[in-house]
C-alpha positions as CSV (number, residue, x, y, z in Angstrom):
1,M,-0.1,0.2,0.0
2,N,1.3,3.2,-1.0
3,T,0.7,5.3,2.1
4,T,2.1,8.7,0.3
5,N,-1.2,9.0,-1.3
6,S,-3.2,7.7,1.2
7,A,-6.8,9.5,2.5
8,I,-5.1,10.3,5.4
9,M,-1.7,11.7,4.3
10,Q,-4.2,14.0,1.8
11,M,-5.9,15.1,4.8
12,I,-3.2,16.3,6.4
13,R,-1.5,17.3,3.7
14,G,-4.9,19.8,2.8
15,E,-5.6,17.9,-0.3
16,R,-8.7,16.7,0.7
17,G,-11.3,17.0,3.3
18,T,-11.1,20.8,3.6
19,L,-13.9,23.4,2.0
20,E,-11.5,24.7,-0.3
21,S,-10.9,21.3,-2.0
22,I,-14.7,20.7,-2.7
23,N,-15.9,20.8,-6.1
24,Y,-19.3,22.2,-6.1
25,S,-21.5,21.8,-8.6
26,D,-23.0,24.3,-11.4
27,E,-26.5,23.5,-10.0
28,Y,-25.3,24.5,-6.1
29,E,-23.4,27.6,-7.7
30,K,-26.5,28.6,-9.3
31,A,-28.8,27.8,-6.2
32,K,-26.0,29.9,-4.3
33,E,-26.5,32.7,-6.4
34,L,-30.5,32.9,-6.3
35,S,-29.7,32.6,-2.3
36,I,-27.5,35.8,-1.8
37,Q,-29.6,37.9,-4.9
38,A,-32.8,36.9,-2.9
39,Q,-31.4,38.1,0.4
40,A,-29.8,41.1,-0.8
41,E,-33.4,42.3,-2.4
42,F,-35.3,41.4,1.1
43,I,-32.6,43.4,3.1
44,K,-33.2,46.5,0.8
45,K,-36.9,46.1,1.3
46,I,-36.4,45.8,5.2
47,E,-33.9,48.8,5.5
48,D,-36.3,51.1,6.8
49,N,-37.4,48.9,9.7
50,P,-34.8,48.5,12.5
51,T,-37.2,46.2,14.3
52,L,-37.7,43.9,11.6
53,R,-34.1,44.0,10.2
54,K,-32.6,43.4,13.7
55,Q,-35.1,40.1,13.9
56,Y,-33.9,39.2,10.6
57,F,-30.5,39.0,11.3
58,E,-31.2,37.3,14.5
59,M,-33.1,35.0,12.5
60,E,-30.3,34.4,9.9
61,K,-27.7,33.7,12.8
62,A,-30.0,31.1,14.6
63,I,-30.2,29.2,10.8
64,G,-26.9,29.6,10.7
65,V,-25.8,27.7,13.9
66,E,-28.4,25.3,13.3
67,Y,-27.2,24.4,9.8
68,T,-23.5,24.1,11.1
69,L,-24.4,21.8,13.7
70,H,-26.8,19.7,11.6
71,L,-23.8,19.3,9.0
72,E,-21.5,18.4,11.7
73,E,-23.6,15.5,12.6
74,I,-24.2,14.4,9.1
75,Y,-19.8,14.9,8.8
76,K,-19.6,12.8,11.5
77,E,-22.1,9.9,10.8
78,A,-20.6,10.2,7.3
79,F,-17.2,9.6,8.6
80,Y,-17.7,6.8,10.9
81,F,-19.9,5.1,8.2
82,G,-16.8,4.9,5.9
83,L,-14.5,4.4,8.9
84,S,-16.5,1.1,9.5
85,I,-17.0,0.1,5.7
86,G,-13.3,-0.2,5.9
87,L,-12.9,-1.9,8.5
88,E,-15.3,-4.7,7.8
89,S,-13.4,-4.6,4.4
90,K,-10.3,-5.8,6.0
91,Q,-12.0,-8.7,7.9
């Protein structure tokens, strides 16, 4: 086994397992652009309403925290599952 190009070594060298190493699909990039555009348009509409603006940004922060925690759980489960498959393949 060539350990110099193993997944673990690629992760250590920062070649895999980083946000920068992800190749996002065109579909994702389009969806992201639409989301950014919709958010910008909505913020313009509420800029004269400080209460609504404050509530919107509090909501955005809460959604961001929830989404981050959600992704962490998915990543951990996927990692554990992949590790289990790897261990089973060695048996």
